[in-house]
N, C-alpha and C positions, 0 to 999 in steps of 0.2 A: 283194614284201617291203616295198618303199618305201610302197606304198599301205596296207598293214596297220599299219606303224609310225605313219604319219601319222594314221590313224584312232584308234589308241590315244592318240596325243598330243592330238588334239582332245577325246577323252573325258576325259582327265586335266585338260585346261585348263578344260573345263566344270565338272568337280567342284570345282576350285580357286575358280572364280568363284562357284559356288553357296555354298561354305563361307565365302568372303569376304563375300558378300551377307548370309548368315545372321549372321555376326559383327557386321556393321554394324547390322543390325536389332536385335540383342540390346543393342548399346551405346546405340542411340537409345532403346530401351525403358527401359534403366537410367537414362539421363539424365532421361527424362520422369518416372520414379518419384521420382528424387532431387529434382527441382524441385517435384513435387507434395507430397512428404513429406520436406522437408530434414532431414538428420541433426541430432540434438540436439548442442549444444555440449558438450564435455567440461568438467566442473568444473575450474577452476584457482584456486589461491589468489590472492585479491585483497588485496594488502597495504596498499592506500590507499583504503579505502571512504569514501563520503560518510556524514555523520551530519547529516541534515536534521531540525531540530526545529521544530514548529509553535508559534508564539507568538500566541495570540488577543489582539486589541486590547481585548476586553472584560475582560481580566485586568490591564490597566495603564492609566495615564493619560499625559498629556503632560509630567509632571514626573519620574516615576520608573517603573522596572520592578522592583519590590521583590524579586522572587524570582530575578532574574538577576544573577549576580556574574561576575567575570572567569573563574573556573573553568568556568562554564557555557559561555561563549563559546569558551573554549579547547578544550572537548570537541567542540563543533559545527563542522561545515564550512559549513553553510548554515542560514539562518533563514527560515522561511515565515511571514510576518506575515498572520494571518487576521482577518477576511476581508471583502471587498466582495461584494455580491450583484447579479446582473444584473437589470435591469428589462426589461419587454417591448419598450420603445422603444430599448434599447441603452444607456440611461444606467445609472449605477451607484448602488446604494443603499449609502451609507456610514454610515447612522444605525443600522440594525438591530443590527449587531455592534460599535457604538461605534468605527467605523473613521474617527475624526475627524482633521482636519488636524494637530492638536497631537500626537495619539497616533502618527500616521504619522511625523511629523518625529522624535519621540523614538525610535521603534523603529529608523529608518534611521540616525539619528545614533549610537545606541548600538552598532549592528552594525558600522558603518564605523569607529568608534573602536576596536573590537576586531578590525578587519581581516577581517570576515566579510561575505560577500554576503547580501543580504536580498531575499526575493521578495514581490511583490505577489500575494496569494492571492485568487482569484475562485471562489466556491463557491456551489452551489445545487442543488436537486433538478432532475430532468429537466424538469419542467413550468416551472420558473423560467428555465432556460437556453434552452429550445427557441425561444421567440420572439426572443431576442436574437441567436441564431446563424442565424436564417432568412435567406435570400438578400437580402431587401429591407432588413434591419436590420443585417446582419453588419458592414458597413464602418463604420457609425456606432459600433457596439459596440467595434470595434478602435480607432477614434480615441479613444474615451473611456478605454480601457485605457492607451493610449500617453500620454494627457494626464497621468494620475496617475503613471505610470512616470517621465515626464520631470520633472514638477513636484516629486516627492518624492524622486527619486534612487534608486529601487529598481533592483536588479541583475538582475531577471528577473520572470517571471510564472508562477504556479502555477495550473493550471486543474483544478478539482475539480467536474466535473459528475457527479452521482450519481443514477442511473446514466446512462451515455452512450447505451446501447441498452436497449430495453425487453424484448428477448429475446436470449439469448446467441448465437443464430444470425443475428441481424439486423444490418444495417448502419445507419449514420447519416450520409448524405451531407452534411447541413448541418454536422455536427461535423467531418467530414474537411476540408471546404472552409474552415471557420473556422480550424482549427489550421494548415492550409497557408498561409492568408493572414496569420494572426497571426505565424507563424514568418517569413514573408517580410518583414513589417513590422519585426520585431525586428532583422533583419539591417541595417536602415538606422540603427540606433542603436549606441552603444558604451558599455559600462559602464566608467567610469574605474577602478573598483576591480579589475575583472577584466581590463581591456584587450582585450575582445572583445565580440561582440554579447551582449545580455542573454540569460539562460538561459530555457528553456521547459521546465517540468516538469509532472507531473500525479500525482494520487493516484487509484487505481482499484480495482475489484473484479473477481472472476473472470469475471463475466458479460461484461465488456468486453474480454476478452483478445484477441479476433480483430481488433477495430478498433484496439487498441493495437499489435498486430503490424503493421498497415498503416501506422501513423503513427510507428513506433519511430524512424525517421531524423529526425523533427522534434523529438523530446523528448530533453533531456539526462538526465532522471531519470523513470522510471515507477515510482512507489512503490506497493506493494501495501497496501491497507487490510486487512491480514491480522489483523483483530480483528472483534468483532461477528459472529463466524462461527456462533454458535449462539444460538437463542432458543426459547421454548416454542411453536413452531408445531405444527399438527396433524400427528401421525405421528412427531414427534421424540422424543428422549430427552434427559435432562439431560446436557449436554456442555460442553466448555470454550470459553471466549471466543476463545482464540488458541492452539490446540493445535499443537505442532510436528509430531506424528505422530498417526495414529489406530489403528495396530496392525491394520488391516484391518477394523475395526468397521463393521458395516452397520446401516442403519435397520431396525427391527423389521418383518419381512414384506417387505423389499425386498432387492435385490442391490447397490444403490449405497452407497458408503461415506459415513460422516459426514465433515464437512470437516476439513481439516488444512492447515497451511502447506505441508507437503511436497507434498500433492496440488495445491494452488493453483499452486505453483511449476512443477510438472511440466506443468500445463495451459497456463500462459503460455509455457513453452519449446516445447511441442508446437505451439502456435499460431504460433510463429516470433518471439517477442520475445527479443532477445539478452540473455544473462545480465548483461552489463556495464551494461545499461540498467535493470535491475530493482533495487528496494530493498525490503527486508523491513520492514513496518510493525510497530511496537511500541507498545502502549497502556499508559498509567499508570493505567488504571481498574481497579476491582474489579467483577466481574460476578456478580450474585446471582439465584438462582432461589428463590422463596419460596412456601410453602404448597402448594396443589394436593392431590391425593390419590393416593398410590401403592398404598395398601391402607387398610382401615378404620382411621381414626384416625391415619394417618401421612401426612405431607407429604414433599416432596422433600428429602432430606438428603445424597444421594450422587451422584457422576457415574454416567452410563449407566443411569439409572432411567427406566422407563416410568411412565405415570400413567393413572388413570381420569379425574381432573379436572385440567385443566392448571394449573400453577403460574403465579404472576405473575413478573415479571422487572424488575430495576432495575440501574442502574450508578451507582457513586459513585467519586469520586477516591480514590486510594490514601491521600492525605494526610487526607481527611475520615474515612475508615474507621479509620485509625490514631489520629487525634486523638480519635475517639469510642470508642476501645478496642474496636472491633468485630472487629479481626483478633487472634486469640489469639497469645500468644508461641510456643506450640507448635501448628503446623498440619501438614497432610498434604502429601505430594508424590506426583504421578502420574508414574511412570516412562515411560509411553507418551506421554502428552500433553506431558510436560516442563513442567508447570505446578504452582504451589502451589494448595492449596485448603483450606477448612475448612467445617464444618457446624454447624448448631444444631438439636438435637432437643428441641423445647419441649413443655411440657404441652399447649399449644394447637397443633394441627397446622398452623393457619394461619400460625404464626410459625416453622415449620421452614424451614431454609435450606440451600442448597448454594451456596457462593461460591468463585470462583477468580480468580487474579491472577498477575501476573508479579512474583516476588521476585528477589533477586540471582541465584539459581541458574537460574531460567527465563530471565532476561535473558542470562546467560552462554551458555546453550544456544542461544538464538536467534542471538546474534552469531556464535558459533562455526559454526552452520549456514550463515549467510549468507556467512561467510568461506570455508568449505570448498566451498561451492557456486559460488564465484567471482562472487557478485553484486556489483552496483555499490556497494551500501551499505545503510544502515538509515534508517528514518524514525521519528520519535517523535511520538505524539499523547498528550498535549501537555505543554509544558514546565512548566506551573504545577501539574500534578496530583499531584506528590509533594512540593510545597513546604510544609513544616510550620514555622510560625513558632515560634521558641524565643528568648525575650528574651535569654537569657544568651549565645547564640551567633549571633543574627541570623536566619539561615535555614538549614534543614537540607534537603538534597536527596538522600535515600538511594538512590533509583533512579538518578538521574543519576550519583551516585558509583559505583554498581555497574557501569553502562555504561562509565564512564570507566576503571575498574579493568580491565575485560575488554578494552577496546580497546588498553590499554597492554601487553597480554601479547604 
């Protein structure tokens, strides 16, 4: 009897060990899957978003910034002063965008007088940036950036390399090393206005989501350039410049969807960029598709149209289009894209147009989306594009006023 009971006990013991081992293996597999595909953060209301506005130096001089008044500064949390361009030897081109010493001093002085941090913006195409961030030039480039930062009193650096990677599945080791070294160098400085190390921010597109996920801990803001999302490329249809949603619309003959801010955001989150580091970009431009041929004697006049002959494409500032009376008092609204639009059906099909833009309703929808998604904030490109001079009242900022009204809700 004793031998029989002992044998049964050993058998049960082996079964328990096997079950425990299986459980451990399942837990390890689950942990591996979580690390490989981390769960997306749940949206949470972000009650204190940043509002970063781009201020190009070519829109002002060293004496005044005519379109900026105290209300503008009050709405903004950060100002991005654009921009210097890198040269192949790591020096900085301050001439091309009128980034002159007197303009830099004026911008910094005005921002600090209104208690707002201002960022030194460095921008350029991939081909312009690549030599400056190469291993042999990188440190000289960083020294030149710090020299302007220190001399002019900027509170941070905004890096806008467009694009960072030439393919969305590729890496850019030089960029990763550059951002790591620049971030380290900034920690040796202190912004008197902020009482901390200068900020490091960036503006980016969907192609660069994976490298931004790798560098998210280095950036204070990762602002999505969520505009210029549609142009008359081969195989496209007329679509919106900055649509919030796409309603599942796909390209003709394909299964992939046309772009939308919602899709972009999901892609960045899936890549691993934290919500709190992301900002939603908002443009003050009007995007227009003109001419082409959708049928005999008919150019593009509507969203979602295919064509036989591609239309042309242009963008103008909201202020210019309003002052030229090109935006009708009564225009259309797209419930899916959450954008305003209007069309022109002319006798000459080459003059037919489909134009779309952010009005007050579209701005409110975007801000509400960013808020409900728990994003870090919003970014505005750019602060002069809705400024309409009116001698009786000085300067009118209708889009800025619409953003301000929505943020106060």
